[in-house]
VMD Tcl script that draws the C-alpha trace (Angstrom):
set ca {
  {15.64 9.73 -0.67}
  {16.39 7.02 2.66}
  {14.43 3.47 2.35}
  {11.40 3.68 4.98}
  {11.61 0.50 7.01}
  {9.28 0.17 10.44}
  {9.30 -3.61 11.27}
  {6.19 -5.13 11.88}
  {4.38 -5.53 15.09}
  {1.61 -7.52 16.54}
  {-1.25 -4.73 14.61}
  {0.74 -3.50 12.43}
  {1.93 -4.33 9.32}
  {5.61 -4.16 8.22}
  {6.85 -1.29 6.28}
  {9.16 -1.24 3.54}
  {10.32 1.29 1.02}
  {13.72 0.94 -1.18}
  {13.13 3.69 -3.17}
  {16.01 2.97 -5.20}
  {14.50 -0.45 -5.91}
  {11.39 1.72 -6.62}
  {9.14 -0.83 -4.57}
  {6.83 -0.55 -1.79}
  {6.09 -3.45 -0.04}
  {3.54 -3.01 2.82}
  {2.60 -6.78 4.77}
  {0.29 -8.41 8.05}
  {-2.55 -6.74 9.59}
  {-3.69 -3.77 10.64}
  {-5.44 -2.81 13.69}
  {-3.26 0.10 15.90}
  {-5.54 2.33 18.17}
  {-4.67 5.02 16.24}
  {-3.32 4.13 12.38}
  {-3.65 7.32 11.31}
  {-0.34 8.48 14.01}
  {1.38 4.44 12.63}
  {0.53 5.36 8.65}
  {1.36 9.12 8.93}
  {5.19 9.22 8.02}
  {4.14 6.84 5.13}
  {1.74 9.00 3.97}
  {4.44 12.56 4.29}
  {6.97 9.14 2.63}
  {5.11 8.37 0.35}
  {3.93 12.15 -0.69}
  {7.81 12.98 -1.49}
  {8.57 9.97 -3.58}
  {6.01 10.99 -5.67}
  {7.20 13.88 -6.94}
  {10.50 12.57 -8.16}
  {9.21 9.99 -9.40}
  {10.50 10.00 -12.79}
  {9.86 6.73 -16.07}
  {11.19 4.46 -13.54}
  {8.52 1.84 -12.54}
  {6.85 2.01 -8.55}
  {5.59 -1.56 -8.63}
  {3.74 -1.40 -4.63}
  {3.11 -5.39 -3.04}
  {0.18 -5.14 -0.94}
  {0.58 -8.99 1.80}
  {-3.31 -7.64 3.83}
  {-3.96 -10.38 5.58}
  {-6.36 -8.40 8.35}
  {-7.45 -4.71 8.90}
  {-10.00 -2.89 11.40}
  {-12.13 0.18 10.25}
  {-9.03 2.77 10.88}
  {-6.05 1.17 8.54}
  {-8.13 0.65 6.12}
  {-9.58 4.57 5.12}
  {-5.55 4.85 5.78}
  {-4.66 2.03 3.87}
  {-7.67 4.24 0.97}
  {-5.57 7.21 0.74}
  {-1.96 5.56 0.40}
  {-4.16 3.84 -2.52}
  {-5.59 7.20 -3.93}
  {-2.72 8.82 -3.57}
  {-0.90 6.06 -5.99}
  {-4.21 6.74 -7.84}
  {-3.90 10.52 -8.81}
  {-0.01 10.31 -9.81}
  {-1.23 7.00 -12.34}
  {-3.80 9.48 -13.45}
  {-1.34 12.25 -13.77}
  {1.40 9.63 -16.02}
  {3.22 7.45 -13.33}
  {4.63 3.81 -14.09}
  {2.84 2.66 -11.07}
  {1.73 -1.77 -10.69}
  {-0.38 -2.22 -7.93}
  {0.03 -6.52 -6.99}
  {-2.48 -7.52 -3.76}
  {-1.55 -10.98 -2.52}
  {-3.75 -12.68 -0.68}
  {-4.35 -16.23 0.71}
  {-7.10 -18.74 -1.05}
  {-8.19 -19.40 2.39}
  {-8.41 -15.89 3.07}
  {-12.33 -13.93 1.79}
  {-11.14 -11.10 3.86}
  {-8.01 -9.94 2.44}
  {-9.48 -10.62 -0.94}
  {-12.30 -8.96 -1.19}
  {-11.05 -6.00 0.73}
  {-7.94 -5.77 -2.55}
  {-12.01 -6.34 -4.88}
  {-13.79 -2.85 -3.04}
  {-10.60 -0.94 -3.26}
  {-10.55 -1.78 -7.12}
  {-13.62 -1.33 -7.78}
  {-12.54 2.42 -6.56}
  {-9.31 2.86 -8.19}
  {-8.54 3.67 -11.68}
  {-5.24 2.45 -10.43}
  {-4.58 -1.51 -12.34}
  {-4.54 -4.06 -9.21}
  {-3.31 -7.94 -10.19}
  {-4.62 -9.87 -7.30}
  {-1.98 -12.92 -6.61}
  {-3.06 -15.66 -5.05}
  {-0.42 -16.79 -3.06}
}
mol new
graphics top color blue
foreach p $ca { graphics top sphere $p radius 0.5 }
foreach p [lrange $ca 0 end-1] q [lrange $ca 1 end] { graphics top cylinder $p $q radius 0.2 }
display resetview
């Protein structure tokens, strides 16, 4: 699979999928006008990648400082895909980085964790 890299903008996060390293990073704030349009290629890429994921561990790193409502739904869709793969036996390590001064990021992670079986590691950066 090809790498997927989307640079961050003022209102969108950086997306960095490194399939050879089994690494997905999402970093930044997300409040685009239409988050589904922004995240759609990421959904597609992730669905394709999870279909071919072998016994390697996929490491997912989130560095999210702010999400608007529609971005929250888009990130939840990504997490649902990961959760379903995890329940089906894929080896997925989810790491959510937050800043101690940013309670919002920590609370968002806690909310997501409450809906998923996929275990999270929360790390103060």
